[in-house]
C-alpha positions as CSV (number, residue, x, y, z in Angstrom):
1,M,-12.5,5.1,-27.8
2,K,-8.8,4.0,-27.5
3,S,-7.8,2.3,-24.3
4,D,-4.0,2.7,-24.8
5,R,-3.8,6.2,-23.4
6,L,-5.9,5.2,-20.5
7,V,-3.7,2.2,-19.7
8,I,-0.6,4.3,-19.9
9,F,-2.0,6.9,-17.4
10,A,-3.3,4.2,-15.2
11,V,0.2,2.5,-14.8
12,L,1.8,5.9,-14.4
13,F,-0.6,6.9,-11.6
14,L,-0.5,3.5,-9.9
15,S,3.4,3.3,-10.0
16,V,3.8,6.8,-8.6
17,G,1.3,6.1,-5.8
18,V,2.7,2.8,-4.8
19,G,6.3,4.3,-5.1
20,L,5.3,7.1,-2.7
21,I,3.7,4.6,-0.3
22,F,6.6,2.2,-0.2
23,G,9.3,4.7,-0.8
24,Y,8.6,6.4,2.6
25,C,7.6,3.3,4.4
26,H,8.8,2.6,8.0
27,G,7.3,-0.9,8.2
28,S,8.7,-4.3,8.6
29,T,8.0,-7.8,7.1
30,G,8.4,-11.2,8.7
31,L,8.0,-14.8,7.4
32,S,7.9,-17.6,9.7
33,F,7.9,-21.2,8.5
34,S,6.6,-24.1,10.5
35,T,6.3,-27.8,10.2
36,S,2.6,-27.6,9.4
37,V,1.4,-25.5,6.6
38,A,-1.5,-24.0,8.7
39,E,1.0,-22.4,11.1
40,T,3.2,-20.8,8.4
41,K,2.6,-17.0,8.2
42,L,3.7,-13.9,6.5
43,A,3.3,-10.6,8.2
44,V,3.8,-7.2,6.4
45,D,3.5,-4.0,8.3
46,I,3.3,-1.0,6.1
47,T,3.6,2.4,8.0
48,T,3.8,5.6,6.0
49,M,3.2,8.9,7.4
50,G,2.7,12.5,6.2
51,A,2.4,13.9,2.7
52,P,3.3,10.6,0.8
53,V,0.1,9.1,2.1
54,L,-1.9,12.2,1.2
55,A,-0.5,12.1,-2.3
56,G,-0.1,8.2,-2.8
57,V,-3.5,7.0,-1.8
58,P,-5.4,9.3,-4.2
59,L,-3.0,8.4,-7.0
60,I,-3.6,4.7,-6.4
61,G,-7.4,5.2,-6.5
62,L,-7.2,7.3,-9.7
63,G,-4.9,4.8,-11.3
64,A,-7.3,2.0,-10.4
65,L,-10.2,4.0,-11.7
66,L,-8.4,4.7,-15.0
67,L,-7.5,1.0,-15.3
68,F,-11.2,0.0,-14.9
69,L,-12.2,2.6,-17.5
70,A,-9.6,1.3,-19.9
71,L,-11.0,-2.2,-19.4
72,I,-14.5,-0.9,-20.3
73,A,-13.2,0.9,-23.3
74,A,-11.3,-2.2,-24.5
75,I,-14.4,-4.3,-24.2
76,V,-16.6,-1.7,-26.0
77,S,-14.0,-1.4,-28.9
78,Q,-14.4,-5.1,-29.5
79,F,-18.0,-4.8,-30.4
80,R,-17.5,-1.8,-32.8
81,P,-17.3,-2.4,-36.5
82,R,-13.8,-1.8,-37.9
83,E,-13.1,0.8,-40.4
84,P,-11.9,-0.5,-43.9
85,Q,-8.2,-0.2,-44.5
86,R,-7.2,2.6,-46.8
87,V,-5.2,1.9,-49.8
88,A,-2.1,4.0,-50.3
89,D,-2.4,6.7,-52.9
90,E,0.2,5.4,-55.2
91,P,-0.1,5.6,-59.0
92,V,-0.9,2.4,-60.8
93,K,2.0,1.2,-62.9
94,R,1.1,0.0,-66.4
95,R,2.4,-3.4,-67.4
96,E,4.3,-3.5,-70.6
97,P,3.5,-6.4,-72.9
98,F,6.3,-8.8,-73.6
99,G,8.4,-8.3,-76.7
100,E,8.5,-4.5,-76.9
């Protein structure tokens, strides 16, 4: 089983889903630095409403599932025996002896 098609579709679904969620986002972000590392914080508020949520969340889930299946397919393909390489069907050229 080839995993390349699964990876392509997984990335496609994930990117469309995340694009819908963040494209119609009405949220905010905030970063506050402090003198101590323990008091430094990052706050991300993602608020998306309506149809982009209903389409984006299932697309992200489907993309994550396809990415997991691609990982399983890639692992399984490592343990399968490889097929021997085929030689091209070219005619064999005869070598002419020297001096003729």
